[in-house]
N, C-alpha and C positions, 0 to 999 in steps of 0.2 A: 045393537055392540054384541050383546053374551048371543048371537046366532053369527053371529060376524065372526069373533071366537075361535067357536064349533066346527065351522066352515071351514077356518085359515087350518086349524090342526089337520079337521080328516083327508083334505084336498092334496092341501103341499105342505105338512109335516109341520108344522110351524107355533110353539105356541111363543102367544105376544105378552112378555112383563107389564108392569104397570105403567110403566114409562111410555114404552112402547103403543099401549093401549090409548093412552093422554095423545100423545102422538095421532094420530091417525082419527082421534074425535077432533083435533084441534084441525088437518090436515080438509075431514070433510067440511067442518063450518065458513073457512078459509073460502074452498071450493066453491058451495054455494051463494056467499057472499059478493065474491067477485065473479062471478057469472049474472048475479046481478048486474052485473054492469057492463061485461062482455062475454064473447057469444067461445065462453074456453072450450066445452062440450056441452053436446046434445042431452046427456045425461044428468039429469037434476035432484033427482025424486032421494034421500040417501038409505034406502034399501037399496035402490039399482046402485050409486058411487059405492054402495058396497063388496057388493057382488061382483058389479060388472066393470069396474076400476079396480077396487081393493083386492078382494079374489084374486081377478081375470091377473092386476100383474105377481101377485106371491105365488104363481101357479108354475111361474118360472122355475121357481125353486127344485119344483119338481124333479127337473135334469138339469139345472144348477149344482146342487146340493149342499155344502155345509161351505157358505164363502163364508174367508177374512184374509181380509188384502189383497184383495186379488184387484185390478184393474178392470172396471167398467163402465162401456161408453154407452149411453141409447141418445137414438136419431130419431124425430122430429118424436119426440119426444108431449110435444106437450104440454098438459096441465100435469105434467110430473109422470107418464106412465110408459114400461112400468119403472122404473128407476127409480123413484124418490120410496112409492111403497119397498122394496127390496133394503133402502139406504134404509128406513126403519128399521125392520125388521134383522142384518144384516148392517150393523153399524161401521160392519171393520172395513167396505171393503171401500176403495176410491171411486169417485163413479164420476165422471160428466156427461151435462147433461148437453142435447143436441136438438137449435128450436130456431129457426129462421123467422116464426110470426114474431117482432116484437111483446108482442103482452100477453102472448105466454110465456113468452122463456121472461118477461118479469115476473109472470107468476109463481114460475117455481122458484127464482132467486126470493122470491118475499118467502111462500113456503121455508127453504132453507133456513132464511134468517129466524124464521120465527121459530123455527124447531130445533134451531140452533145445531144444525147438521153440519159435520168435520169432514175437511177431505171433500167436498160434492164445488164443480164449476157448471158453472149456467152457461153457455158458448150460441152467441144470437147469427150463427149459421148454415149457410147448407151445406149438405153431410157431401158432396163432391168436396167444397173447401177444404175442411175442418181434414179430410184423408190426405189434400196434397201437401197438410204443414206436418215435416218432422219432427215436434214437438205432439203430432198426436198418428203421425203414420208408425205404424208395426209396432203400437203400444198401451197393445190390451189386451185384456185376456179371454173377456165378452164383449159384445158388440150386437146389441141387439135391437130389436125395431116390433112395435107393432101398428098392426092399422096404417105402413107408410106408405107401398106400393107393390107390388108384382115382383116375386121375388125373385127373378131376375133384375130387376133394377136393384130389388136391396141389393144384395152380391156387387155387384158393387160400391153404392153406398157404404158397407159393411165390410171385407173379408180385407180392404186396405189398411182399415184399424187398427189389426190383429195381429200380436205375432207369431210366430210358426208356431201351433199345439195352441193355442187359443181357438174360439169356435162362437159361431156367430146363434144368435136364436133368435130366429121368424114367429110372433106371433101369428096364426092362420086359421081362416075356417077352413071351411068344406073343403075346397081346391086344393088346400097343402100337399095332396098328392099330385097333381097331375101338374101343380105349379114349380115343386122338384124335378120332375121327371123333366117337365120342358127346361131347369134352368142347369139341365147335366152342362153345358157346352158353356154356361156362365164360371158354374164352381171349375171349370176345364183351365180355363181362363184364365182366372183371378187368384187360381192355389189352394180350391176348395178345393173340399170332398164331403159328401152328405153325409152323414152322421147315425141321423137314427130323429126318427118321428115320433114324437108318441100324444095320448089322446089325451086331454083330459076334459070335468065336465063340472061346469058350474053347477050349481046349484039353482033349479029355478029356468036356465035358458037351454032350448030345445037347442040351439046353432050347435053346431061340432066346431070341436078348436081345440086346436092341435099346436104341438112345440114344432119346429121345424130348426134339426143341431148340423150346424156344416164346419165343419172340424176345415182347421187351418192346417196342409201340410206342405205346402213352397210358397216360395217367396211370390209376392205379387207385382205385377211390371212395372212397371213406372210409369204408363202406360192410360191407369186405371186410376183414380175413379179420370174420368175423361170428364171435362167442363161442366160448367151449372145448364142442366134441362138436357144435354148429349145422352146418358144414361134409361129417359123416358122415356125420348122419341124413340132412341133405337137402340132398345137392349139389346146385351150382348144374346 
């Protein structure tokens, strides 16, 4: 755990207090325990969990900076990444986790309750469904996704959820720049504009990692997101 703390500080600029360190230890333990029954994640070794899940999630803070009080939504969160690590590190955010797979959503709820995390909502819904609900549409400061879909598809999932001035953040691999270029039409249709593509380096991980940030500059037309399954079948 000492190396995890060092890398978190070095890469993300985050110093975790004792309570936060304990929370990550409990999270790791519960993830390993649940993974013995349910296939929550293919990453099962402690060291890999800390780097490829925890540090990778916290690397979002490289561009999100000092969060406090913002509304953040994490689409396709799986076992809670990147949302729950961000909530542990920045407890002041108001977090919504969206996961359509029941077992994964149940695990997220379990972790939230076990760690006594406040202002966290877990939704067992598809991204397209959430984006059409008035209580969630254009209400968020940040909309996040990690390894969920191609960027043109993600844009249709995330941009409708953002208020004007908010930002979507997609964690991407080496295809980040090509995907961003291919998404120009989607950004334009949905009220977004590419803001930045920032490279992050994880310890011991050869694959390139990038944070793609898209700013919401105008309202998303009511047509979007389209019905469940359409964005992935017919990307903008």
